[in-house]
C-alpha positions as CSV (number, residue, x, y, z in Angstrom):
1,M,0.1,0.0,-0.1
2,I,2.8,2.5,0.9
3,G,4.9,1.4,-2.1
4,R,1.9,2.0,-4.3
5,S,1.3,5.4,-2.9
6,I,4.5,6.6,-3.2
7,G,5.0,5.2,-6.8
8,A,1.7,7.1,-7.8
9,L,3.2,10.2,-6.3
10,L,6.4,9.7,-8.2
11,L,4.2,9.3,-11.4
12,F,2.5,12.3,-10.6
13,A,5.5,14.3,-10.2
14,A,7.0,12.9,-13.4
15,L,3.9,14.1,-15.2
16,G,4.2,17.5,-13.6
17,A,7.8,17.7,-14.7
18,A,7.0,16.6,-18.2
19,G,4.1,19.2,-18.3
20,Y,6.6,22.0,-17.1
21,E,9.1,20.8,-19.9
22,I,6.3,21.0,-22.5
23,F,4.9,24.4,-21.2
24,M,8.4,25.8,-21.3
25,W,9.0,24.4,-25.0
26,V,5.8,26.2,-26.1
27,A,6.5,29.6,-24.2
28,S,9.9,29.7,-25.6
29,G,9.6,28.1,-28.9
30,A,12.9,26.2,-28.1
31,H,13.0,22.8,-26.3
32,E,15.3,22.3,-23.4
33,I,15.3,19.2,-21.3
34,V,14.7,20.1,-17.5
35,S,17.0,18.1,-15.7
36,A,16.4,16.7,-12.3
37,G,19.1,18.7,-10.6
38,G,17.6,21.9,-12.5
39,L,14.3,21.3,-11.3
40,W,15.5,20.6,-7.7
41,Y,17.3,24.0,-8.0
42,L,14.3,25.7,-9.0
43,I,12.1,24.2,-6.2
44,H,14.5,24.5,-3.2
45,R,18.1,25.3,-3.8
46,S,19.3,25.4,-0.4
47,S,18.3,21.6,0.0
48,L,20.2,20.7,-3.1
49,N,23.4,22.4,-1.6
50,A,22.8,20.8,1.7
51,A,22.3,17.4,0.2
52,Q,25.7,17.9,-1.8
53,A,27.7,19.0,1.3
54,I,26.3,16.4,3.3
55,T,27.0,13.7,1.0
56,Q,30.5,14.8,0.1
57,R,31.7,15.8,3.8
58,Y,30.0,13.2,6.0
59,L,28.6,10.2,4.0
60,F,30.2,9.0,1.0
61,P,32.5,11.8,-0.8
62,W,32.8,9.3,-3.7
63,L,29.3,8.9,-4.4
64,W,28.4,12.4,-5.4
65,D,30.5,12.9,-8.5
66,P,30.1,9.6,-10.4
67,A,26.7,8.6,-9.3
68,I,24.5,11.3,-8.0
69,A,25.8,14.0,-10.4
70,W,25.0,11.7,-13.2
71,V,21.4,11.2,-11.7
72,L,21.1,15.0,-11.6
73,V,21.6,15.7,-15.1
74,Q,19.1,13.2,-16.6
75,P,15.7,14.5,-17.6
76,A,13.3,15.2,-14.4
77,W,10.4,13.1,-16.0
78,A,12.7,10.0,-16.3
79,V,14.3,10.3,-12.7
80,L,10.9,10.6,-11.2
81,G,9.0,8.3,-13.6
82,L,11.1,5.3,-13.6
83,P,11.1,4.5,-9.9
84,G,7.3,5.5,-10.0
85,L,6.7,2.8,-12.6
86,A,9.0,0.3,-10.8
87,L,7.1,0.8,-7.4
88,A,3.7,0.7,-9.0
89,A,4.5,-2.7,-10.9
90,I,6.2,-4.3,-7.8
91,C,3.7,-3.2,-5.3
92,R,0.5,-4.0,-7.3
93,P,-2.2,-6.2,-5.3
94,A,-1.8,-9.8,-5.9
95,R,-4.3,-11.6,-8.3
96,K,-6.9,-13.8,-6.9
97,V,-6.5,-17.3,-8.3
98,R,-9.5,-18.5,-10.3
99,G,-10.1,-21.9,-12.2
100,I,-9.9,-25.6,-11.4
101,F,-6.9,-25.3,-9.1
102,R,-8.2,-22.8,-6.6
103,K,-8.5,-23.8,-3.0
104,H,-11.9,-23.7,-1.2
C-alpha cells in the first residue's frame, strides 16, 4: 500500500515535470530538457546544496560525482517516472487465483 502510494506520487511528479518541460517549450519556442538537478534547484536550492555538502563531507564523498551528479543531469520526468513505474509494478495487489486449481 505504501509502495503503491509512493509510486503514484512519483508518477504524478513525473507528469508534472513533463508538463513543465512542454510548457517551457511552448512558451519559449525552443525545447530544453529540464534536468532533475535543475528542477530541484528551482524548487528548493538550499536543500540541493545541503544534500551535496552532507554527502561529500559526512557520508560518501566518492558517491556524489560519479553517481548522484549523473542522476541530476538526467531528465526530471525520467528520474521521477522510472522509480514510480517500478514501485507501481512491484507493489501492485496480488491476483486472485481462479479456475479449477483454486483452493476452497
